[in-house]
C-alpha positions, 0 to 999 in steps of 0.5 A: 645409407642406400637402401637395397634398390639403391645398389647398383650390381655388375653383370655378374651380380644380375647374373646370379640375382636371376640365375641366368649366364652372364651371356644371357645377361650381356645379350639381354642387356643388348637387345634391351630388353633389361635395363642397364646402363655403361660405366666405361666399358662395362655395365651396371644395373640398377636393384630397382630396375631389374626388380621392376624388370622382373615384375613385367616380366612376370605380368607379361602375358607370354610369361604363361606361354611357350618362349617364343621361337621354343617349340611345344610337344 
């Protein structure tokens, strides 16, 4: 029996989970900022890895300030 953390997700599922566009998931994955792995020609993601990535992003000092490359007014 699988636990929720053992679930493997698709790009579409990760995009829905993070509430971002699929292109954002691809961009973050290819730049190795989002943990994922390829099965054939398609990307897959472990739910536990995505949850860990979210926690790391929330704990990052950059999470408190403006996004890198964005202007503040």
